[in-house]
Wavefront OBJ file of the C-alpha trace (Angstrom):
o trace
v 38.553 -96.822 76.826
v 35.180 -97.521 78.696
v 37.427 -97.515 81.845
v 38.904 -94.194 80.455
v 35.579 -92.663 80.121
v 34.172 -94.362 83.819
v 37.146 -92.217 85.208
v 36.005 -89.158 83.411
v 32.575 -89.457 84.876
v 33.996 -90.194 88.593
v 36.087 -87.396 88.354
v 33.201 -84.896 86.723
v 30.614 -86.258 89.259
v 33.034 -85.954 92.610
v 33.900 -82.474 91.226
v 30.612 -81.131 90.557
v 28.918 -81.997 94.330
v 31.324 -78.970 95.666
v 31.225 -76.918 92.352
v 29.370 -73.543 92.253
v 26.014 -72.757 89.852
v 28.139 -70.627 87.244
v 31.458 -72.013 86.120
v 34.083 -70.853 84.118
v 34.439 -73.292 80.869
v 36.954 -74.305 78.502
v 36.157 -76.914 75.929
v 34.935 -77.803 72.285
v 31.948 -77.571 70.722
v 32.242 -80.249 67.513
v 29.682 -80.795 64.744
v 30.109 -83.844 62.529
v 28.841 -84.390 59.001
v 29.712 -86.882 56.286
v 32.206 -85.911 53.776
v 30.073 -87.120 50.764
v 27.179 -84.486 51.603
v 29.567 -81.756 52.244
v 31.574 -82.705 48.570
v 27.688 -82.758 47.046
v 27.250 -79.020 48.889
v 30.341 -77.668 47.655
v 30.303 -78.950 44.101
v 26.775 -77.576 43.596
v 28.180 -73.884 44.875
v 30.470 -74.018 42.280
v 28.150 -75.188 39.585
v 26.101 -71.834 40.795
v 28.932 -69.423 41.230
v 29.835 -70.669 37.612
v 25.855 -70.109 36.216
v 25.578 -73.624 35.816
v 22.433 -75.801 36.763
v 22.546 -77.084 40.340
v 20.950 -78.815 43.075
v 20.174 -77.436 46.511
v 20.539 -79.791 49.703
v 17.662 -78.654 51.881
v 19.019 -80.743 55.143
v 22.874 -82.016 55.962
v 23.264 -85.077 58.333
v 25.119 -83.478 61.118
v 25.919 -84.951 64.975
v 27.323 -82.385 67.733
v 29.819 -83.441 70.196
v 30.529 -81.450 73.680
v 34.016 -81.543 75.381
v 34.873 -79.096 78.253
v 38.658 -79.448 78.877
v 38.504 -77.353 82.136
v 36.212 -76.016 84.317
v 36.863 -73.170 86.643
v 40.592 -72.944 85.379
v 41.743 -75.399 87.539
v 39.840 -78.682 86.884
v 41.211 -80.702 83.821
v 38.690 -82.898 82.483
v 39.109 -84.077 78.643
v 42.262 -83.538 76.959
v 43.334 -82.183 73.485
v 44.810 -85.450 72.612
v 42.324 -87.598 74.041
v 39.620 -85.718 71.882
v 40.728 -87.057 68.520
v 41.350 -90.585 69.628
v 37.774 -90.941 71.201
v 35.929 -89.728 68.036
v 37.739 -92.039 65.705
v 37.957 -95.274 67.542
v 34.489 -95.006 68.648
v 32.196 -93.470 65.443
v 28.966 -94.534 67.947
v 30.769 -92.440 70.488
v 27.343 -90.883 72.816
v 27.953 -87.585 74.713
v 28.358 -87.518 78.328
v 27.895 -83.561 78.649
v 26.010 -81.343 76.691
v 26.733 -77.387 75.754
v 23.687 -74.768 75.281
v 24.189 -71.228 73.598
v 22.004 -68.333 73.660
v 19.648 -67.721 72.696
v 17.889 -70.221 75.404
v 14.022 -71.637 74.970
v 11.839 -70.360 77.960
v 12.828 -73.658 79.845
v 16.647 -72.820 79.869
v 15.973 -68.826 81.105
v 13.998 -70.467 84.030
v 17.032 -71.611 85.776
v 18.399 -67.996 85.384
v 15.457 -66.471 87.732
v 17.712 -66.717 90.765
v 20.786 -64.784 89.174
v 21.353 -61.142 88.199
v 22.957 -62.286 84.804
v 22.818 -60.471 81.469
v 22.454 -63.056 78.626
v 24.645 -62.116 75.622
v 24.007 -63.738 72.139
v 26.538 -66.177 70.690
v 27.250 -66.645 66.748
v 29.082 -69.718 64.914
v 30.736 -68.111 61.702
v 29.693 -70.064 59.161
v 33.027 -69.202 57.218
v 34.766 -71.487 59.514
v 36.290 -74.508 57.545
v 36.339 -77.985 58.341
v 38.778 -80.842 59.191
v 39.461 -84.328 59.115
v 40.345 -86.819 62.058
v 43.479 -89.039 60.956
v 42.765 -91.093 58.173
v 38.890 -91.064 58.642
v 37.058 -91.105 55.032
v 33.617 -90.995 56.273
v 33.336 -87.813 58.132
v 34.877 -84.229 58.696
v 34.367 -82.151 61.490
v 33.809 -77.963 62.121
v 35.349 -77.244 65.485
v 34.563 -74.565 68.103
v 37.349 -74.005 70.928
v 35.052 -72.200 73.428
v 35.849 -69.954 76.498
v 33.264 -68.343 78.465
v 30.723 -68.406 81.651
v 27.667 -71.117 81.733
v 25.140 -72.461 84.560
v 25.981 -75.449 85.302
v 22.905 -77.907 85.513
v 22.624 -81.409 86.280
v 19.990 -83.560 84.488
v 18.569 -86.971 85.315
v 19.555 -89.273 82.660
v 17.123 -92.639 83.984
v 16.381 -93.885 80.683
v 13.958 -96.535 82.111
v 11.792 -93.303 82.840
v 9.583 -92.921 80.219
v 9.071 -89.521 80.887
v 12.700 -88.780 80.519
v 12.477 -89.045 76.726
v 10.032 -86.341 76.328
v 11.519 -83.957 79.090
v 15.055 -83.893 77.126
v 12.999 -84.066 73.858
v 10.819 -80.864 74.886
v 12.241 -79.228 77.508
v 15.987 -79.539 76.545
v 15.309 -79.421 72.800
v 17.822 -82.583 73.202
v 17.511 -85.602 70.915
v 18.434 -88.441 73.697
v 20.011 -90.493 71.709
v 22.893 -88.255 71.518
v 23.599 -89.072 75.260
v 25.404 -92.109 76.744
v 22.866 -94.419 78.270
v 25.409 -95.927 81.060
v 25.476 -92.531 83.275
v 22.429 -91.560 85.683
v 22.602 -88.259 84.912
v 24.717 -85.774 82.653
v 25.458 -81.853 83.069
v 24.260 -79.218 81.254
v 26.303 -76.099 80.412
v 24.187 -72.830 79.512
v 26.565 -70.297 78.177
v 25.107 -66.734 79.262
v 29.190 -64.748 78.084
v 31.267 -66.038 75.692
v 34.712 -64.945 76.190
v 36.532 -66.767 72.985
v 34.933 -68.873 70.079
v 38.235 -70.226 67.619
v 37.602 -72.112 64.797
v 41.322 -72.571 64.353
v 42.635 -74.365 67.284
v 41.888 -78.284 66.641
v 42.402 -80.915 69.069
v 45.568 -83.414 68.560
v 44.741 -85.087 65.307
v 42.794 -83.239 63.307
v 43.789 -81.319 59.861
v 42.527 -78.650 57.909
v 40.358 -79.969 55.070
v 39.344 -77.852 51.716
v 36.004 -79.557 50.034
v 36.709 -77.274 46.934
v 40.295 -78.723 46.596
v 39.042 -82.353 47.214
v 36.291 -82.365 44.358
v 38.041 -82.915 41.781
v 40.021 -85.657 43.392
v 36.785 -87.701 45.146
v 34.810 -87.165 41.688
v 37.814 -88.956 39.927
v 37.953 -91.090 42.243
v 34.127 -92.168 42.171
v 34.283 -92.275 38.396
v 36.890 -94.992 38.287
v 34.640 -96.901 40.654
v 31.493 -96.234 38.427
v 33.450 -98.265 35.459
v 33.319 -101.218 37.771
v 30.433 -103.556 37.245
v 28.598 -104.692 40.314
v 28.086 -108.199 41.204
v 25.386 -110.057 39.466
v 21.865 -109.864 41.508
v 22.981 -106.808 44.031
v 20.480 -104.320 43.101
v 22.200 -101.779 45.910
v 25.241 -102.034 44.261
v 23.831 -100.765 40.547
v 21.741 -98.221 42.436
v 25.246 -96.738 43.834
v 26.820 -97.130 40.870
v 24.297 -95.439 38.633
v 24.333 -92.241 41.460
v 28.341 -92.121 41.126
v 27.849 -91.822 37.165
v 25.384 -89.138 37.743
v 27.391 -87.298 40.101
v 30.517 -87.468 37.815
v 28.473 -86.282 34.634
v 27.340 -83.572 36.848
v 30.843 -82.398 37.832
v 32.087 -83.082 34.255
v 34.902 -84.926 35.202
v 34.304 -87.947 33.353
v 35.382 -88.575 29.762
l 1 2 3 4 5 6 7 8 9 10 11 12 13 14 15 16 17 18 19 20 21 22 23 24 25 26 27 28 29 30 31 32 33 34 35 36 37 38 39 40 41 42 43 44 45 46 47 48 49 50 51 52 53 54 55 56 57 58 59 60 61 62 63 64 65 66 67 68 69 70 71 72 73 74 75 76 77 78 79 80 81 82 83 84 85 86 87 88 89 90 91 92 93 94 95 96 97 98 99 100 101 102 103 104 105 106 107 108 109 110 111 112 113 114 115 116 117 118 119 120 121 122 123 124 125 126 127 128 129 130 131 132 133 134 135 136 137 138 139 140 141 142 143 144 145 146 147 148 149 150 151 152 153 154 155 156 157 158 159 160 161 162 163 164 165 166 167 168 169 170 171 172 173 174 175 176 177 178 179 180 181 182 183 184 185 186 187 188 189 190 191 192 193 194 195 196 197 198 199 200 201 202 203 204 205 206 207 208 209 210 211 212 213 214 215 216 217 218 219 220 221 222 223 224 225 226 227 228 229 230 231 232 233 234 235 236 237 238 239 240 241 242 243 244 245 246 247 248 249 250 251 252 253 254 255
């Protein structure tokens, strides 16, 4: 796996030595969520729709991933087959490229100063469904296939430089921990015109997952687990069982 990623980096770097500043990109913007949190959120949406007591989840734990399939229509980078494999085999995968979408902050806008390029805002539909990746039981995904024009910027990734984290966090509005520390630099794509956003074109290995249909199944499994006694002296296990029983009672699937 490391050899494949290294090969990608070498291809990417050797291409961009000769690349133009503006490029046409085809790729995927992927969000990963904890399945249990999505089930909890959906469960309470159903309770709310039925006029029953419900709880509101303030924040979801989400991770973002970016994969460019082709640049300028003739440079092939990632493949649809490889994306699912790498996210499943390496759940701690770190990005080696980043996508940005309008509206941009002032720092991002500064890169457009020498170009006479109109910037078009883009919205990602909240109606896009979730996907599961193979037999992964922990995470669910939202997948956006994207085609559009972007400004390509090389960003220094020297993690030994103390100023690096500040620059990434403040100027690039980026959590430094989502970037692979093994690469000296990465490319940020600032999309200024989107031709296509499609959430129904998943990479190979991803299949649709219906959160509402899975509430009953997941809650039944939780109820079954809640009847099991935790090992003596394991407080965390007792707490988990107690939480499971509470979740079952709230969904009214336990008998």
